[in-house]
C-alpha positions as CSV (number, residue, x, y, z in Angstrom):
1,M,20.0,-28.0,-95.7
2,I,22.3,-30.6,-97.4
3,E,19.4,-31.8,-99.5
4,L,18.6,-28.2,-100.4
5,G,22.1,-27.6,-101.6
6,S,22.0,-30.7,-103.8
7,I,18.6,-29.8,-105.2
8,G,19.9,-26.2,-105.9
9,L,22.7,-27.6,-108.0
10,K,20.4,-29.9,-109.9
11,L,17.9,-27.1,-110.6
12,S,20.7,-24.8,-111.7
13,L,21.6,-27.5,-114.2
14,V,18.1,-27.5,-115.5
15,F,18.1,-23.7,-115.7
16,S,21.4,-23.9,-117.7
17,I,19.7,-26.2,-120.2
18,Y,16.8,-23.8,-120.4
19,I,19.2,-20.8,-120.9
20,I,20.6,-22.6,-124.0
21,I,17.1,-23.6,-125.3
22,A,15.5,-20.2,-124.7
23,S,18.4,-18.3,-126.2
24,F,18.4,-20.5,-129.3
25,T,14.6,-20.3,-129.7
26,G,14.6,-16.5,-129.3
27,I,17.4,-16.2,-131.8
28,K,15.9,-18.6,-134.4
29,N,12.3,-17.3,-134.2
30,R,13.2,-13.6,-133.3
31,M,10.9,-13.8,-130.2
32,G,11.9,-11.3,-127.5
33,Q,10.0,-13.1,-124.7
34,F,12.3,-16.1,-124.9
35,L,15.4,-13.8,-124.7
36,V,14.0,-12.0,-121.6
37,S,13.1,-15.4,-120.2
38,S,16.7,-16.6,-120.7
39,H,17.9,-13.6,-118.7
40,R,15.6,-14.6,-115.8
41,A,17.0,-18.1,-116.0
42,I,20.5,-16.7,-115.7
43,Y,19.5,-14.8,-112.5
44,S,17.8,-17.9,-111.1
45,S,20.7,-20.1,-111.8
46,F,23.1,-17.7,-110.1
47,L,20.8,-17.6,-107.0
48,L,20.6,-21.4,-106.8
49,I,24.4,-21.9,-107.2
50,S,24.9,-19.2,-104.5
51,L,22.6,-21.1,-102.2
52,A,24.7,-24.3,-102.7
53,M,27.9,-22.3,-102.0
54,I,26.4,-20.9,-98.8
55,I,25.2,-24.3,-97.6
56,L,28.6,-26.0,-98.3
57,T,30.5,-23.2,-96.6
58,Q,28.2,-23.4,-93.5
59,A,28.7,-27.2,-93.4
60,L,32.5,-26.7,-93.4
61,I,32.4,-24.0,-90.7
62,T,30.1,-26.2,-88.5
63,K,32.1,-29.3,-89.2
64,N,29.1,-31.2,-90.5
65,Y,30.8,-34.6,-91.2
66,E,27.6,-35.9,-92.7
67,L,29.1,-34.6,-96.0
68,K,32.0,-36.6,-97.4
69,Y,33.7,-33.4,-98.7
70,V,33.6,-31.8,-95.2
71,A,35.0,-35.0,-93.6
72,E,37.9,-35.0,-96.1
73,H,39.0,-31.4,-95.7
74,V,38.3,-30.1,-92.1
75,S,38.8,-31.4,-88.6
76,N,37.4,-30.6,-85.2
77,H,40.1,-28.1,-84.2
78,L,40.6,-26.4,-87.6
79,P,40.1,-22.6,-87.2
80,V,37.2,-21.1,-89.0
81,F,39.6,-19.1,-91.2
82,Y,41.0,-22.3,-92.7
83,A,37.6,-24.1,-92.7
84,I,36.4,-21.4,-95.2
85,T,39.5,-21.9,-97.4
86,A,38.6,-25.7,-97.4
87,L,35.8,-24.7,-99.8
88,W,38.4,-24.6,-102.6
89,A,40.9,-27.0,-101.1
90,G,39.2,-30.0,-102.8
91,Q,38.0,-30.9,-106.3
92,S,34.3,-30.6,-105.7
93,G,34.5,-27.3,-103.8
94,S,36.9,-25.7,-106.3
95,L,34.6,-26.6,-109.2
96,L,31.7,-25.2,-107.4
97,L,33.6,-21.9,-106.9
98,W,34.4,-22.0,-110.7
99,V,30.8,-22.3,-111.7
100,W,29.6,-19.8,-109.1
101,L,31.9,-17.2,-110.5
102,L,30.8,-18.0,-114.0
103,S,27.2,-17.6,-113.1
104,L,27.9,-14.3,-111.3
105,F,29.8,-13.0,-114.3
106,G,26.9,-14.0,-116.5
107,V,24.5,-11.9,-114.4
108,I,26.8,-8.9,-114.6
109,V,27.1,-9.3,-118.4
110,V,23.3,-9.3,-118.8
111,L,22.9,-6.3,-116.5
112,Q,25.7,-4.4,-118.3
113,N,24.4,-5.0,-121.9
114,R,20.7,-5.6,-121.9
115,H,19.9,-1.9,-122.8
116,K,23.0,-1.3,-125.0
117,S,21.8,-1.0,-128.6
118,Q,25.3,-2.0,-130.0
119,N,25.1,-5.4,-128.2
120,Q,21.4,-6.3,-128.7
121,Y,22.4,-8.7,-131.6
122,T,25.3,-10.4,-129.8
123,L,24.0,-10.7,-126.3
124,P,21.7,-13.7,-126.9
125,Y,24.7,-15.6,-128.4
126,V,26.9,-14.6,-125.5
127,N,24.3,-16.1,-123.1
128,L,24.2,-19.2,-125.3
129,V,28.0,-19.7,-125.0
130,L,28.2,-18.9,-121.3
131,G,25.2,-21.2,-120.6
132,S,27.0,-24.0,-122.5
133,I,30.1,-23.6,-120.4
134,Q,28.1,-23.4,-117.2
135,L,26.2,-26.6,-118.2
136,F,29.5,-28.5,-118.6
137,F,30.7,-27.7,-115.1
138,L,27.3,-28.4,-113.6
139,I,27.1,-31.8,-115.3
140,I,30.5,-32.6,-113.6
141,L,29.2,-31.3,-110.2
142,V,25.9,-33.1,-110.3
143,F,27.0,-36.5,-111.8
144,T,30.7,-36.9,-111.2
145,S,32.0,-34.7,-108.4
146,D,29.1,-33.9,-106.1
147,P,30.1,-31.7,-103.2
148,F,27.0,-32.8,-101.3
149,E,27.7,-36.5,-101.5
150,K,27.0,-38.0,-98.0
151,A,29.5,-40.0,-96.0
152,T,28.7,-43.7,-95.9
153,F,29.4,-44.0,-92.2
154,H,29.3,-41.9,-89.0
155,I,32.4,-39.7,-88.6
156,L,33.6,-38.1,-85.3
157,E,36.8,-36.5,-86.6
158,G,37.6,-35.2,-90.1
159,Q,40.8,-35.8,-92.0
160,G,41.6,-32.1,-91.7
161,L,42.9,-29.6,-94.2
162,N,46.1,-30.4,-96.1
163,P,48.9,-28.8,-94.0
164,L,50.3,-27.2,-97.2
165,L,47.1,-25.2,-97.4
166,Q,47.2,-24.0,-93.8
167,N,48.7,-20.7,-94.8
168,P,46.9,-17.3,-94.8
169,G,47.8,-16.8,-98.5
170,M,45.6,-19.7,-99.5
171,I,42.4,-17.8,-98.7
172,F,43.4,-15.5,-101.6
173,H,45.5,-17.5,-104.1
174,P,42.9,-19.9,-105.5
175,P,40.0,-17.4,-105.7
176,T,42.1,-14.8,-107.5
177,L,43.4,-17.4,-109.9
178,Y,39.9,-18.5,-110.6
179,L,38.7,-14.9,-111.1
180,G,41.3,-14.8,-113.9
181,Y,40.4,-18.2,-115.3
182,V,36.7,-17.6,-115.3
183,G,36.9,-14.0,-116.4
184,F,38.4,-14.9,-119.7
185,A,35.2,-16.8,-120.5
186,I,33.5,-13.4,-121.1
187,P,35.7,-12.1,-123.9
188,F,35.7,-15.6,-125.4
189,A,31.9,-15.6,-125.4
190,F,31.7,-12.2,-127.0
191,A,34.3,-13.3,-129.6
192,I,32.3,-16.4,-130.5
193,A,29.1,-14.3,-130.6
194,A,30.8,-11.8,-133.0
195,L,31.9,-14.7,-135.2
196,I,28.4,-16.2,-135.3
197,T,26.6,-12.9,-136.1
198,R,29.5,-11.7,-138.4
199,R,29.6,-8.4,-136.5
200,L,33.4,-8.5,-136.7
201,D,34.1,-4.8,-136.1
202,N,35.9,-3.6,-132.9
203,E,32.7,-3.4,-130.8
204,W,33.2,-6.8,-129.1
205,I,36.7,-5.7,-128.2
206,K,35.5,-2.4,-126.7
207,T,32.8,-4.2,-124.8
208,T,35.2,-6.7,-123.2
209,R,38.2,-4.5,-122.7
210,R,37.7,-4.1,-119.0
211,W,36.7,-7.8,-118.7
212,T,40.0,-8.7,-120.3
213,L,42.0,-6.4,-118.1
214,F,40.1,-7.6,-115.0
215,S,40.8,-11.3,-115.9
216,W,44.5,-10.6,-116.7
217,L,44.9,-8.6,-113.4
218,F,43.5,-11.4,-111.2
219,L,45.4,-14.1,-113.0
220,S,48.6,-12.0,-112.4
221,I,47.7,-11.6,-108.7
222,G,46.9,-15.3,-108.4
223,I,50.3,-16.3,-110.0
224,L,52.2,-13.9,-107.7
225,L,50.3,-15.1,-104.6
226,G,51.1,-18.7,-105.6
227,A,54.8,-17.8,-106.0
228,K,54.7,-16.1,-102.5
229,W,53.0,-19.2,-101.0
230,A,55.7,-21.5,-102.5
231,Y,58.4,-19.2,-101.2
232,V,57.0,-19.0,-97.6
233,E,55.4,-22.4,-97.2
234,L,57.3,-25.1,-99.2
235,G,60.6,-24.3,-97.5
236,W,63.0,-24.8,-100.5
237,G,64.1,-21.2,-100.9
238,G,62.4,-20.6,-104.3
239,Y,59.1,-19.3,-105.6
240,W,58.8,-21.0,-109.0
241,A,59.8,-24.6,-109.8
242,W,58.3,-25.0,-113.3
243,D,55.8,-27.3,-111.7
244,P,53.1,-28.5,-114.3
245,V,50.3,-26.7,-112.4
246,E,52.4,-23.5,-112.1
247,N,53.0,-23.7,-115.8
248,A,49.3,-24.2,-116.5
249,S,48.5,-20.9,-114.8
250,L,51.2,-19.1,-116.7
251,L,50.1,-20.2,-120.1
252,P,46.8,-18.3,-120.3
253,W,48.6,-15.3,-118.8
254,L,51.1,-15.3,-121.7
255,T,48.5,-15.5,-124.4
256,G,46.2,-13.1,-122.6
257,T,49.1,-10.6,-122.4
258,A,49.7,-11.0,-126.1
259,F,46.0,-10.4,-126.8
260,L,45.9,-7.2,-124.8
261,H,48.8,-5.9,-126.9
262,S,47.5,-7.1,-130.3
263,V,44.0,-5.7,-130.0
264,M,45.5,-2.2,-129.9
265,I,46.7,-2.8,-133.5
266,Q,43.2,-4.0,-134.5
267,E,41.6,-0.9,-133.1
268,R,44.2,1.5,-134.7
269,K,44.8,-0.3,-138.0
270,D,41.9,-2.7,-138.5
271,M,44.5,-5.5,-138.6
272,L,45.1,-8.9,-137.0
273,K,41.5,-9.8,-136.6
274,I,42.1,-13.5,-137.2
275,W,45.1,-13.4,-134.9
276,N,43.1,-11.8,-132.1
277,M,40.3,-14.4,-132.4
278,V,42.9,-17.2,-132.2
279,L,44.5,-15.6,-129.2
280,I,41.3,-15.2,-127.2
281,V,40.1,-18.7,-128.0
282,L,43.6,-20.1,-127.1
283,T,43.5,-18.1,-123.8
284,F,40.1,-19.5,-122.8
285,L,41.2,-23.0,-123.8
286,L,44.3,-22.7,-121.7
287,T,42.2,-21.7,-118.7
288,I,40.3,-24.9,-119.2
289,F,43.5,-26.8,-119.7
290,G,44.8,-25.4,-116.4
291,T,41.7,-26.7,-114.6
292,F,42.1,-30.0,-116.4
293,V,45.7,-30.5,-115.4
294,T,44.9,-29.8,-111.7
295,R,42.0,-32.4,-111.7
296,S,42.8,-35.1,-114.2
297,G,45.7,-36.7,-112.2
298,I,47.7,-37.2,-115.4
299,I,50.5,-34.9,-114.1
300,S,52.2,-35.3,-110.8
301,S,52.2,-32.0,-108.9
302,V,52.1,-30.7,-105.3
303,H,49.1,-28.6,-106.5
304,S,47.0,-31.3,-108.1
305,F,44.0,-33.1,-106.6
306,G,45.2,-36.6,-107.4
307,N,43.7,-39.1,-109.7
308,S,40.1,-38.6,-110.9
309,N,37.8,-39.5,-113.7
310,L,37.3,-36.0,-114.9
311,G,40.1,-36.1,-117.5
312,P,38.0,-37.5,-120.4
313,L,35.2,-35.0,-119.8
314,F,37.6,-32.0,-119.9
315,L,39.2,-33.4,-123.0
316,L,35.8,-33.8,-124.7
317,F,34.8,-30.2,-123.8
318,M,38.1,-28.8,-125.1
319,F,37.8,-30.8,-128.3
320,W,34.3,-29.4,-128.8
321,A,35.4,-25.9,-128.1
322,I,38.4,-26.2,-130.5
323,V,36.3,-27.7,-133.3
324,S,33.6,-25.1,-133.0
325,A,35.9,-22.1,-132.8
326,T,38.1,-23.3,-135.6
327,Y,35.0,-23.8,-137.9
328,L,33.7,-20.3,-137.1
329,I,37.1,-18.7,-137.7
330,I,37.7,-20.5,-141.0
331,S,34.1,-19.9,-142.3
332,R,34.4,-16.2,-141.4
333,R,38.0,-15.7,-142.7
334,E,36.9,-13.4,-145.5
335,D,35.1,-11.1,-143.0
336,L,38.2,-11.2,-140.8
337,R,40.7,-10.2,-143.4
338,S,42.8,-7.2,-142.6
339,R,42.0,-4.0,-144.5
340,N,45.5,-2.5,-143.9
341,Q,49.1,-3.6,-143.7
342,L,52.1,-2.6,-141.7
343,D,53.5,0.6,-143.0
344,S,57.0,-0.1,-141.8
345,V,59.0,-2.7,-139.8
346,L,60.3,0.3,-137.9
347,S,56.9,1.1,-136.2
348,R,55.1,0.6,-132.9
349,E,52.7,-1.8,-134.6
350,S,55.7,-4.0,-135.7
351,S,57.1,-4.0,-132.2
352,F,53.7,-5.2,-130.9
353,L,53.7,-7.9,-133.5
354,F,57.1,-9.1,-132.4
355,N,56.0,-8.9,-128.8
356,N,53.1,-11.2,-129.7
357,L,55.4,-13.7,-131.4
358,I,57.6,-13.8,-128.3
359,F,54.7,-14.5,-126.0
360,V,53.3,-17.2,-128.2
361,A,56.8,-18.8,-128.5
362,A,57.1,-18.9,-124.7
363,T,53.6,-20.4,-124.5
364,F,54.3,-23.3,-126.8
365,A,57.8,-23.9,-125.3
366,I,56.3,-24.2,-121.8
367,L,53.3,-26.2,-123.0
368,W,55.6,-28.6,-124.8
369,G,57.8,-29.0,-121.7
370,T,54.7,-29.6,-119.5
371,L,53.2,-32.2,-121.8
372,F,56.4,-34.0,-123.0
373,P,56.5,-36.5,-120.0
374,I,52.9,-37.6,-120.9
375,I,53.7,-37.8,-124.7
376,S,56.9,-39.7,-124.1
377,E,55.1,-42.2,-121.9
378,A,52.3,-42.7,-124.4
379,V,54.6,-43.1,-127.4
380,R,57.6,-44.9,-125.9
381,G,56.3,-46.2,-122.6
382,I,59.0,-44.3,-120.7
383,K,58.2,-41.2,-118.7
384,I,60.9,-38.6,-119.4
385,T,60.9,-35.8,-116.8
386,V,61.4,-32.3,-118.1
387,G,62.9,-30.1,-115.3
388,P,63.8,-26.5,-114.6
389,P,67.0,-26.7,-116.8
390,F,64.9,-27.1,-119.9
391,F,62.5,-24.3,-119.1
392,N,65.3,-21.9,-118.0
393,T,67.4,-22.6,-121.1
394,V,64.4,-21.9,-123.4
395,N,62.8,-19.1,-121.6
396,V,65.7,-17.0,-120.4
397,P,66.5,-15.8,-124.0
398,I,62.8,-15.2,-124.6
399,A,62.5,-13.1,-121.4
400,I,65.6,-11.0,-122.4
401,A,64.1,-10.4,-125.9
402,L,60.8,-9.4,-124.2
403,I,62.6,-6.9,-121.9
404,L,64.3,-5.4,-125.0
405,L,61.0,-5.0,-126.9
406,T,59.4,-3.4,-123.8
407,G,62.0,-0.7,-123.9
408,I,61.9,-0.2,-127.7
409,C,58.2,0.1,-128.1
410,P,57.7,3.5,-126.4
411,L,60.5,4.9,-128.4
412,I,59.0,4.1,-131.8
413,S,56.0,6.1,-133.3
414,W,52.9,4.6,-134.8
415,R,52.8,3.8,-138.6
416,K,56.4,4.7,-139.5
417,A,59.3,6.1,-137.6
418,T,61.9,8.1,-139.4
419,M,65.5,7.1,-138.8
420,N,66.4,10.5,-137.3
421,N,63.5,10.3,-134.9
422,F,64.4,6.7,-134.0
423,L,68.0,7.6,-133.3
424,R,67.1,10.7,-131.3
425,N,64.7,8.8,-129.1
426,F,67.2,6.0,-128.6
427,L,70.2,8.1,-127.7
428,I,69.8,8.6,-124.0
429,P,68.2,5.1,-123.2
430,S,71.0,3.5,-125.2
431,A,73.6,5.5,-123.3
432,V,72.1,4.4,-120.0
433,F,72.1,0.8,-121.2
434,F,75.8,0.8,-122.1
435,T,76.8,2.7,-119.0
436,A,74.9,0.1,-116.8
437,L,76.5,-2.7,-118.7
438,I,80.0,-1.4,-118.2
439,L,79.4,-0.6,-114.5
440,L,77.8,-4.0,-113.7
441,F,80.6,-5.8,-115.5
442,A,83.2,-3.7,-113.6
443,V,81.7,-4.6,-110.2
444,G,81.9,-8.3,-111.0
445,I,78.6,-9.4,-112.6
446,R,79.8,-11.7,-115.4
447,K,76.9,-14.0,-115.9
448,V,75.3,-13.2,-119.2
449,A,71.6,-13.5,-118.2
450,P,71.6,-11.2,-115.1
451,L,74.1,-8.8,-116.8
452,L,71.8,-8.3,-119.8
453,T,68.6,-8.3,-117.6
454,F,69.9,-5.5,-115.3
455,S,71.3,-3.4,-118.2
456,L,68.2,-3.8,-120.4
457,S,66.0,-3.0,-117.3
458,A,67.9,0.3,-117.0
459,F,67.2,0.9,-120.7
460,V,63.5,0.2,-120.3
461,L,63.0,2.3,-117.2
462,T,64.8,5.2,-118.9
463,S,62.5,4.9,-122.0
464,I,59.4,4.8,-119.8
465,F,60.6,7.8,-117.8
466,F,61.1,9.8,-121.0
467,E,57.6,8.9,-122.1
468,F,56.2,10.6,-119.0
469,Y,58.7,13.4,-119.3
470,R,58.0,14.2,-122.9
471,G,54.3,14.0,-122.4
472,T,54.4,16.3,-119.4
473,L,56.6,18.8,-121.2
474,S,54.1,18.8,-124.1
475,R,51.3,19.7,-121.7
476,I,53.3,22.5,-120.2
477,R,54.1,24.0,-123.7
478,Y,50.8,23.7,-125.5
479,H,48.3,23.9,-122.6
480,D,50.1,26.5,-120.4
481,E,50.0,24.1,-117.4
482,N,52.5,23.8,-114.5
483,I,54.4,20.6,-114.1
484,F,52.1,19.1,-111.6
485,T,48.9,19.9,-113.4
486,G,50.4,18.9,-116.7
487,F,51.5,15.5,-115.3
488,K,48.1,14.9,-113.7
489,N,46.2,15.8,-116.9
490,L,48.6,13.7,-119.0
491,I,48.1,10.4,-117.2
492,F,44.4,10.9,-116.4
493,K,43.4,11.8,-120.0
494,H,45.4,8.8,-121.3
495,R,44.8,6.2,-118.6
496,K,45.2,3.2,-120.8
497,R,48.5,4.2,-122.2
498,Y,50.2,5.4,-119.1
499,G,48.7,2.7,-116.9
500,G,50.3,0.3,-119.3
501,Y,53.7,2.0,-118.7
502,V,53.2,1.6,-115.0
503,V,52.5,-2.1,-115.6
504,H,55.7,-2.4,-117.7
505,T,57.6,-0.8,-114.8
506,G,56.2,-3.4,-112.4
507,M,57.1,-6.2,-114.8
508,I,60.7,-4.9,-115.1
509,L,61.1,-4.9,-111.4
510,I,59.8,-8.5,-111.3
511,F,62.4,-9.4,-113.9
512,I,65.1,-7.7,-111.8
513,G,64.0,-9.7,-108.7
514,I,64.0,-13.0,-110.7
515,A,67.4,-12.4,-112.2
516,G,69.0,-11.4,-108.9
517,S,67.4,-14.1,-106.8
518,S,68.1,-17.0,-109.2
519,S,71.7,-16.0,-110.2
520,F,73.4,-14.9,-107.0
521,K,71.8,-17.0,-104.2
522,T,74.3,-18.3,-101.6
523,E,73.7,-21.0,-99.0
524,K,75.4,-22.8,-96.1
525,E,74.4,-25.9,-94.1
526,K,75.5,-27.0,-90.7
527,T,74.6,-29.3,-87.8
528,M,74.6,-27.1,-84.7
529,K,74.6,-27.6,-81.0
530,K,73.4,-24.9,-78.6
531,G,75.9,-22.0,-78.7
532,D,77.3,-22.9,-82.1
533,T,77.5,-20.2,-84.8
534,I,77.2,-20.3,-88.6
535,K,78.4,-17.4,-90.8
536,I,77.0,-16.6,-94.2
537,A,77.7,-13.3,-96.1
538,N,77.5,-10.5,-93.4
539,Y,75.3,-12.6,-91.1
540,E,76.3,-14.5,-88.0
541,L,73.7,-16.9,-86.6
542,T,74.1,-18.3,-83.1
543,F,71.9,-21.3,-82.0
544,T,70.3,-20.4,-78.7
545,G,68.1,-23.4,-78.1
546,L,65.1,-25.5,-79.1
547,D,61.5,-25.0,-77.9
548,Q,58.7,-27.6,-78.3
549,Y,54.9,-27.1,-77.8
550,N,51.5,-28.2,-79.1
551,T,48.8,-26.3,-81.0
552,P,45.3,-27.7,-81.6
553,N,46.4,-29.0,-85.0
554,A,50.2,-29.6,-84.7
555,Q,53.2,-30.5,-82.6
556,V,55.7,-27.6,-83.0
557,S,59.5,-27.6,-82.7
558,T,61.1,-24.2,-82.9
559,A,64.8,-23.5,-83.1
560,S,66.0,-20.0,-82.0
561,F,69.0,-18.2,-83.6
562,R,70.4,-14.8,-82.6
563,I,71.0,-12.8,-85.7
564,K,74.0,-10.5,-86.0
565,N,74.5,-8.5,-89.2
566,G,77.9,-7.0,-89.2
567,N,78.2,-5.5,-85.7
568,K,74.5,-5.0,-85.3
569,Y,72.1,-7.5,-83.6
570,E,68.8,-7.8,-85.6
571,G,66.8,-10.0,-83.3
572,L,65.8,-13.6,-83.1
573,A,65.2,-16.0,-86.0
574,T,62.7,-18.9,-85.3
575,P,62.4,-21.5,-88.1
576,S,60.3,-24.4,-87.0
577,K,58.9,-27.9,-87.8
578,H,55.1,-28.6,-87.5
579,Y,54.0,-32.2,-87.3
580,H,50.3,-32.7,-88.1
581,P,49.1,-36.0,-86.4
582,L,45.9,-36.2,-88.4
583,Q,47.6,-36.1,-91.8
584,K,50.9,-37.6,-90.5
585,Q,52.8,-34.9,-92.2
586,T,55.6,-32.7,-91.1
587,M,55.8,-29.2,-92.5
588,T,58.7,-26.9,-92.5
589,E,58.0,-23.3,-91.5
590,V,60.9,-21.1,-92.6
591,Y,62.2,-17.8,-91.2
592,I,62.6,-14.9,-93.6
593,S,64.2,-11.6,-92.8
594,S,63.7,-9.4,-95.9
595,N,65.0,-6.0,-97.1
596,L,65.3,-4.3,-100.5
597,R,68.8,-5.8,-101.0
598,E,68.3,-9.4,-99.9
599,D,66.4,-12.0,-97.9
600,L,67.9,-14.1,-95.1
601,Y,66.1,-17.5,-95.5
602,L,66.5,-20.1,-92.7
603,I,65.3,-23.7,-93.1
604,L,65.2,-26.0,-90.1
605,G,66.1,-29.5,-91.1
606,S,66.4,-32.5,-88.9
607,I,66.2,-32.3,-85.1
608,N,68.5,-34.8,-83.3
609,T,67.9,-36.6,-80.0
610,N,70.9,-34.8,-78.4
611,G,69.2,-31.4,-79.0
612,S,71.3,-30.5,-82.0
613,V,69.7,-29.3,-85.2
614,F,70.5,-29.3,-88.9
615,I,70.1,-25.8,-90.3
616,K,70.3,-24.5,-93.9
617,A,70.8,-20.7,-94.3
618,E,70.4,-18.9,-97.6
619,I,71.0,-15.4,-98.8
620,I,68.6,-14.6,-101.7
621,P,69.3,-11.2,-103.3
622,L,66.7,-8.8,-104.7
623,V,63.7,-11.2,-104.2
624,A,61.7,-8.4,-102.5
625,W,61.6,-6.6,-105.9
626,I,59.4,-9.4,-107.2
627,W,56.7,-8.5,-104.7
628,I,57.2,-4.8,-105.1
629,G,56.9,-5.1,-108.9
630,G,53.7,-7.1,-108.4
631,Y,52.2,-4.2,-106.3
632,I,53.1,-1.7,-109.0
633,L,51.7,-4.0,-111.7
634,I,48.4,-4.1,-109.8
635,V,48.3,-0.3,-109.4
636,G,49.0,0.2,-113.1
637,T,46.3,-2.2,-114.2
638,L,43.7,-0.7,-111.9
639,F,44.6,2.7,-113.2
640,A,44.3,1.6,-116.8
641,M,40.9,0.0,-116.0
642,W,39.5,2.9,-114.1
643,P,36.7,4.6,-116.2
644,S,37.3,8.1,-117.4
645,K,34.8,10.8,-116.5
646,K,32.9,11.9,-119.6
647,K,29.6,13.5,-120.2
648,K,26.9,11.1,-121.2
649,S,25.0,11.7,-124.4
650,F,21.2,11.8,-124.5
651,L,21.1,8.2,-125.8
652,E,23.2,7.0,-122.9
653,T,21.1,8.6,-120.2
654,K,17.8,7.4,-121.6
655,P,16.7,3.9,-122.4
656,L,16.7,3.4,-126.1
657,A,13.3,1.9,-126.2
658,K,11.0,-0.3,-124.1
659,K,11.7,-3.9,-124.4
660,N,9.6,-5.6,-126.9
661,K,8.9,-9.0,-125.4
662,E,7.2,-10.2,-128.6
663,F,9.9,-9.4,-131.1
664,V,13.6,-8.5,-131.2
665,Q,15.2,-7.8,-134.5
666,L,18.2,-10.1,-135.0
667,P,20.3,-10.7,-138.0
668,Q,20.0,-13.8,-140.2
669,V,22.9,-16.2,-139.4
């Protein structure tokens, strides 16, 4: 079976080469049979990579230590649940997941578009681009990072899974992040195909809209799950440390968000075509950069896979992609020129443009801070670390400006807003903003960042509420509907728009959670003997004893604390230490008691021979709103993606024509 998995990867590499050759030959000679054959090669490649995935997963579950990858990432007593997650715990397995998802998406793209007349010209080029990306990853898997490499000696016990990854969230975090990373390859491929064929209307954007939303959604989920994992598993009381790999996942999210906003202007005004091409190329390149950072070993991170020889290969691939995309954009610049201009600075288009500039500014600020240690070491021989103070100083004002624009955008009309209309729409949200500002200042919030964040959040939520209110009122007046029917018809007939407002609501709640948890956290530390008490805020924690026991993978020491909140007992807190003998690592398992107002966060420090323990208690306000905002963001994106019910035309219900395997009309390029 191991040999079969290895052969499957090698054959899929051959099929990837064939996809490129067959697509190119079919395009050049206008021969339909080669294009159909390339589709079959895409299906075959997917099946072969799927076979390799199944075989490697089976080897991990059955603890087949004949494979080096299995020996490095599982152990005899590792539960099946975590043995499956070991598939993406290491370099080879995670790259295999990457290329499997790409091959799956390639199959879906072919099935979606092979009978669509509007995409018959671009699909062969899309296959060519996706085949090239797939070939790159398969070359790495076959020649550099083979997941089916055999161990050089007999192994009775594997090294086991990294204790940091033995968390239920890790079965979801890497796959969702990869769904986002790999998904952006699809709009990138369609953008390159549109450039090659000079079919630079809005069709490629319409074709890939749901792909872009899908990728953005899963990248968002992956980032949130990673933040939750850090909060629960790393035991430091935070969820975002501006770690290089964290930053690498945020970068394509920022440019992808900018792209989602700017394509609306292209569809409405036939503007920003070059800008949108640059954004989608940049987003794809940043997904590759994120993969490169994790695997090259050039940046020290808790998330990285250590040193490897993959760095030069990724740099070469990114250089090739940058040069190719830049050449195509420059050579097609006349076709990409905007046909219209902004009618007014006071317009929704203008607010979207400022929104884009803010996202791109944040992207380059974070990218610079991430790469600066490498650049300084290369230039001066001294590695200068850039920490959270730099990122916070730069990005807090950017985030506040972004919140402000999020509230302004719904209040401004398209094309040109009159001053009277502008002032009328701003009256109530502005009154809410100033009222919130005064009240928050009066209750003692004097820090500028949280004060502005909370006040502007009230402004944004008010403006979003009035968008729903005015829309529903319009349905009641002009369609003679009751309030419930009017509201339902409003949001279901304009899914993209109102789904976007729900997403904005989720983002505002996330900003509220970030501002509250980062600005008003309190903490206390104490060495405690049995019966001792520590007080923090309204909580009183009494140490009741220490319990020690063994699990199949770890030696566990658990401290118990009776929790009293005011005059009410809330149960028992049980922070613990887990020592993993195989890896010789000690992990801290925190205790978290969460409500909408705050989290009680307990960290067990050292355990002394006399039975006393060192405990760190933290009160972290509003952190629950980060996760609540994430749920709302997911709901809003799914709602915006959900297809509307519409009657199909005759052309949509019938195949346009039988496939001509001898000849397909393609444009001269």
